[in-house]
N, C-alpha and C positions, 0 to 999 in steps of 0.2 A: 152338331148339325153341319153338313157340308155347305160350301158356298152356293152350289147349284140349288140345294134345297131351300136355303135362305132366300135366294133370288125368286124362286118359284112361289114361296110363301108371301114375299113382299109384293109380287105382282098381283096376288089375290087380296092384298091389303090385310093380311093376317097380322094382328097385333103382336103375337108371340115372335114371329119371324122378324118383324120390324124392330122390336126391342132387342132381339139377339144381334141383328145386324148393327144397330146403334152401339150396343155394348162392345161389339168386336172392333169396330173402327173408330169410335169416338175418342179414345185416348190419343191415338196418333194424330187425328184431325184437329183435336184441341191444341196440340203443340204447334201445328201449322197456323191455326188462328191466333195463337198467343204470340207467334213471331211477328205477325202483321199488326197487332193491336197495341194499344197503350196500357191496357189493364186486363185483368182476368174477366171482369164483367163483360167487357166488349167482346173478348174472345169467346165467352160462353154464348153470348147473343148471336155472334156470327156462326158458331157451331150449330146452334138450334136452327137458324135460318137456312144454313147449308143442308142440314139433314132433311128439312122439309122439302127442299128442292130435290134431294136425292130420292125421297119417297115418291114425289109427284112426277119425277122424270125417269123413274127406274125402267119403265118400258122402252126408253130410248137407249139403254145399254144393249149393245149388239154382240157381246162376247168377243169383241176385237180388243185384245190387250187385257190387262188385268182389271178386275173390278175395283180393287183398291185404288189404282191409278185414275180410274174414271171418277170415283168419289173424291179423290184428292183434287182433281181438276175443278169439280163443282165447288168444293170448299175454297179453293184459291180465288175463283171468280167471285164467290160470295164475299170474300175478304176485300177484294178490289172494289166491288160495288158498294160495300159498306163504307170504305174510305171516301169514295166519290160522293155518295149520298150525304155523308156527314161533312163534306167539304174539308176533310182532314188531309187531303193530299194536295197541297198547293205550294210546296217548297220547290224551287227550281234554282238552277245555277247555270250560268253560261259556260260553255266548253272552254272558252278562253281563260276563265278563272281557275280551271282545273288543269291546264296544260303544264304547269310547273311541277305537278306532282308526279313523282316516279311511280310506275306501277309494275308489279310483277307478281305472278301467282306463286305461292310458296307452300310449305307444309308445316303444320302445327307440331310442336313437341308431343311425343307420345303420351306424356302425362296430362295433356290438355283434356279436360272434360267438356263434352258438348254443352252441358248445362251452363258452364261458365261463359262459353262463347255466346250462347243464346242470350244470357242476361246482359252481356256487353252489347250485343246487337240491339237489344231493346232500348239501350241508352242513346242510340243514334237518332237524329231528327227523322221524323216519319218518312219523308221522301227518300232519304238515304237508305233507311232500313227496308223500305218497300222494294226499291230497285235491287238492293243487295239480295234480299230473299228471292225475288223473282229470277234474277240472273244467275247468281252463284248457287243457290240451293234448289231452285225449281227447274232450271235449265232453259228458261225462255231467252230468246235473242233480244237485243236492244230494240230491234224493229217491232217485235211482238209486244214488248213492254210499252213502247211508245204508243202503240195502238190501244192497248188495254187501259193505260192511264191517261190517254189523250194529252200526251206531251210530245215534244220533239225527240227524235232519236238521239240527238246530241245531248239533250238534257238527261236522258237515261244513262248515257255513257259517262257524263260528268258526275252525276250523282253516285254512280257505282264507284268511280275513281275516288271521289271524296269520301264515300262511305268506308272504303278500304283503309284509307289513310287515317280517318277518324277512329275506326275500330282498332287499328294498331296502336294509336295513342291511348285509347281507353285500356287496352290490354297491357300496355306498358305501365300506365298509371296504377292499375290494380295488381301489378307485379305478376301477371299471368305469363307474360313473356319478359325476357330480361334485357333485350337490346333492340334498337330500331332495326327494321327490315329483317327481323328474325323470321324464319320460315313460317308462313301463315297459310294453311290450307283448311279454312273453315268448312269447305264443302265436305272434305273427307271426315272431319271431326263431327259434323252435324248430321251426316247421313248414316252414322253408325246405328 
C-alpha cells in the first residue's frame, strides 16, 4: 500500500490503514522513544501515546516534507511531554561547571555499531541524554531545546558538553573506543 493510500485510509479512520501505518513506522519510532526513556515500558507507553496523536492529528499533515518526519516530530514532542509530565527532566548544570571541558565533534571508528552507542547513551543522566538526543541526533538548536524543556539555553549547552564527555568516558570504560578524544561522531553512527 502506498503512503498516499495509507494517509487517505487513515483520514477516513480505516482500521486497516491505521494498523498498516503503525506497523510501517512504529519500529523506527520505538527506537526514538527508547533513546529518551529509561526503560522499554516507558518507551512503549510513549510510542502508543505518540501514535494516538498521529491518528488524531493526521488531518494536520499538509504534504510539506516527509510524512515520516512529521510522525517523528510528534513522537519527539510526546517524549518531551512525557519527561516533563513525569518530572523526570530536572537535572541541570551551570555553564561555568562545564567550561573546563574540551569539546570537539569527531568521527566514530567504522566498526562502531549504533546499538552500542545507543546503549551507552542510555546510561547518561536523563538531562544529558535528552539534550544529546535533541541536539546531536534530532538537529534541534540549543535555543529550541531550551524552549521545549523549559530550561536556559546555557543549561542546554552545558548538558550537551557534559553528555559528550561522559559518553566518551563510558565508551572508553566499555572498550568501545581505545583512547581519550578518539574520533566520536555518534550522529553518523546513529543515523545509519
